[in-house]
Each structure stands twice: as C-alpha cells, then as structure tokens.
C-alpha positions as CSV (number, residue, x, y, z in Angstrom):
1,M,6.3,-16.2,-4.0
2,R,2.7,-15.2,-5.4
3,C,0.1,-14.3,-4.1
4,I,-2.8,-14.1,-7.0
5,F,-6.3,-13.0,-7.6
6,P,-8.1,-14.8,-9.9
7,A,-11.9,-13.6,-9.4
8,S,-10.4,-9.8,-10.5
9,S,-10.2,-9.4,-14.4
10,P,-7.4,-9.8,-15.2
11,K,-5.7,-11.4,-13.0
12,I,-3.4,-10.0,-10.5
13,A,-0.2,-11.8,-9.4
14,I,2.0,-10.3,-6.6
15,R,5.5,-11.4,-6.0
16,I,6.1,-11.7,-2.0
17,P,9.4,-12.6,-0.2
18,S,9.2,-16.6,0.4
19,E,9.4,-15.7,4.4
20,W,6.4,-13.1,4.3
21,K,3.0,-14.4,5.6
22,Q,-0.1,-13.9,3.1
23,T,-3.5,-13.8,4.3
24,V,-6.9,-12.3,2.3
25,I,-9.3,-10.1,4.2
26,Q,-12.3,-9.8,2.9
27,P,-14.4,-7.4,4.7
28,A,-17.7,-7.1,3.3
29,P,-19.3,-9.5,0.4
30,D,-20.0,-5.9,-2.1
31,L,-16.1,-4.6,-1.1
32,P,-13.0,-5.7,-2.7
33,P,-10.9,-8.2,-0.5
34,T,-7.8,-7.0,0.7
35,V,-4.4,-9.1,0.6
36,R,-2.1,-8.1,4.4
37,L,1.5,-8.9,3.4
38,A,3.7,-9.3,6.8
39,T,7.0,-9.9,7.7
40,A,7.9,-12.8,10.0
41,D,7.9,-10.7,13.4
42,N,5.0,-8.4,12.5
43,A,7.7,-5.8,12.2
44,L,6.4,-4.7,8.6
45,T,2.5,-5.0,6.9
46,L,1.4,-4.1,3.6
47,L,-2.2,-4.0,3.0
48,I,-3.4,-4.1,-0.8
49,S,-7.3,-4.0,-1.9
50,F,-7.7,-4.2,-5.6
51,I,-10.0,-2.1,-7.3
52,P,-11.5,-2.9,-10.6
53,D,-11.7,1.0,-12.6
54,P,-13.6,-0.9,-15.7
55,D,-15.7,3.4,-15.8
56,G,-11.9,4.9,-15.4
57,R,-12.0,6.6,-12.4
58,F,-8.3,6.1,-12.1
59,A,-7.5,6.7,-15.6
60,T,-5.9,10.4,-14.7
61,R,-2.9,11.3,-13.0
62,E,-5.2,14.6,-11.6
63,N,-7.5,11.9,-10.5
64,V,-5.0,9.5,-8.7
65,D,-3.7,12.8,-6.9
66,R,-6.9,13.7,-6.0
67,I,-8.3,11.1,-4.6
68,V,-4.7,10.2,-2.2
69,T,-4.6,13.5,-1.0
70,G,-8.7,13.0,0.3
71,A,-7.9,10.0,1.5
72,N,-4.7,10.4,3.7
73,Q,-5.9,13.6,5.1
74,Q,-6.4,11.3,8.8
75,Y,-3.3,11.1,8.7
76,V,-1.8,15.2,8.4
77,A,-3.0,16.2,12.3
78,G,-1.7,13.5,13.8
79,S,1.9,13.2,12.2
80,V,5.6,14.6,12.5
81,E,5.3,16.0,9.0
82,K,1.9,18.2,9.5
83,R,1.7,18.5,5.6
84,L,0.7,16.3,3.1
85,T,3.5,15.4,0.0
86,L,3.0,13.1,-2.8
87,T,5.6,11.4,-4.3
88,L,5.2,9.9,-7.8
89,L,5.0,6.2,-8.0
90,V,6.2,5.3,-12.0
91,S,7.6,1.7,-13.3
92,N,7.3,-0.1,-15.8
93,S,4.0,-1.9,-14.6
94,V,2.2,0.2,-12.4
95,R,1.8,4.5,-12.0
96,G,-0.1,6.1,-9.0
97,C,1.3,8.1,-6.0
98,Y,1.5,7.7,-1.8
99,S,2.4,10.0,0.7
100,T,4.1,9.1,4.0
101,F,3.2,9.6,7.7
102,T,5.6,9.1,11.1
103,D,3.6,9.2,13.5
104,A,3.9,11.9,16.4
105,D,3.1,9.7,19.2
106,L,5.7,7.2,18.2
107,A,8.1,9.1,16.5
108,A,10.1,9.2,19.9
109,L,9.8,5.3,21.4
110,P,12.7,3.3,20.5
111,N,10.3,0.1,19.8
112,P,6.3,0.7,19.8
113,P,3.7,-1.5,21.5
114,P,3.4,-4.3,19.0
115,G,0.3,-3.5,16.7
116,Q,1.0,0.1,16.4
117,Y,3.3,1.2,13.7
118,R,5.8,5.1,13.8
119,N,5.5,5.1,9.6
120,V,2.3,5.0,7.3
121,L,3.5,5.1,3.4
122,S,0.0,5.2,2.4
123,G,-0.9,5.6,-2.0
124,I,-2.8,4.1,-5.0
125,L,-1.3,2.3,-7.9
126,V,-3.0,1.5,-11.0
127,I,-2.6,-1.4,-13.6
128,R,-4.5,-1.5,-16.7
129,K,-8.1,-1.6,-15.4
130,Q,-7.6,-2.2,-12.3
131,A,-6.5,0.2,-9.5
132,A,-5.2,-0.5,-5.8
133,S,-5.0,0.9,-2.6
134,F,-2.0,0.4,-0.6
135,T,-0.5,0.8,2.9
136,L,2.6,0.1,4.5
137,L,3.0,0.2,8.4
138,S,6.2,0.1,9.6
139,N,8.8,1.1,12.4
140,S,11.9,1.7,10.5
141,T,12.2,3.2,6.8
142,T,15.6,1.7,6.2
143,S,15.3,-1.7,6.6
144,P,15.5,-4.2,3.9
145,E,11.8,-5.2,4.6
146,Y,10.9,-1.9,4.0
147,R,12.7,-1.7,0.5
148,Q,11.0,-5.2,0.0
149,A,8.0,-3.7,-0.1
150,L,8.9,-0.8,-1.9
151,Q,9.4,-3.0,-4.3
152,I,6.7,-4.9,-4.2
153,I,4.5,-2.3,-5.1
154,S,6.4,-0.4,-7.5
155,E,7.2,-3.7,-9.3
156,G,5.9,-6.7,-7.8
157,I,2.4,-6.5,-9.4
158,S,1.7,-7.9,-12.5
159,T,-1.5,-8.9,-14.5
160,Q,-2.3,-12.1,-16.1
C-alpha cells in the first residue's frame, strides 16, 4: 500500500504494510501535515512530518545532527539511557539520523497502559529537497512490526 503526499513538491510516496492504518493529521494550516501509521492493534505508531527544504537547512549532516540532538533532549531525563546517542541513517534513498530511548517509568511494566509506549525512536531523514521528522513509538524493539517501521524509515519513502 502507498500513501502519497501530492501537495509536496516533489510528490512523496510511502510504502506501508496493507494491514496498517493510516491517517493524516493537519495540526495547523501553516504547519506541514503529519502522517500517522499504526498497526491494527495500535501497539506501534510511526509519525512522519514532511518539511520542504528549498533553502537547504537540512543539506549537511552537521545540521541534521544538531537539529536531532536539540529536538531529542526532551527524552533524555526520563529515559533509562540518560544520554543521547545518534545513529546514522543511510540508504539508497534517504540519509539522516535518529536516537532511541526507553521510558524509565514504563521499562519494567510488562504491558504499558493503552496509548503509552515504552520505546521512542526519533529523528530526521532527508530526501532530495525534503526533510521528514519521524517518531516511532512502540513497546517492543524486537517485533516484526518494529522492523517493518524501520524499513519504512530507511527504504520505504521515495519521491516521484
């Protein structure tokens, strides 16, 4: 299944598993839309917001690293890890980076309450003159769905 953002230039397509749910959230008229992808049981949610980058704010690795580091500071204090580590994201179609965190309050719970997630992976990817902020929320980092979400981030987004 494909989700296409025709309003962006160039058009962006996302390959998603057919059993996943997809919604588009428009937070405000002046903000870019966010696509919300979720498993049927909502055990995993992937949020992706596309940001046009005609001026090249995300053109260098240093800028992307700096932006992801600043945006992800909010997770450090409440995480098991207590530190931010950037993981490089490089594929044939995108580049960027992300950080992963485990919520210290939910780490020991076998089943976090509905709508709460033990793990967060958050970063930015760049594809041509577009950037995308992404957040992956899950309760397992070893599930097939988690691997599918990582594949969407690294290989499932393309321009048309």
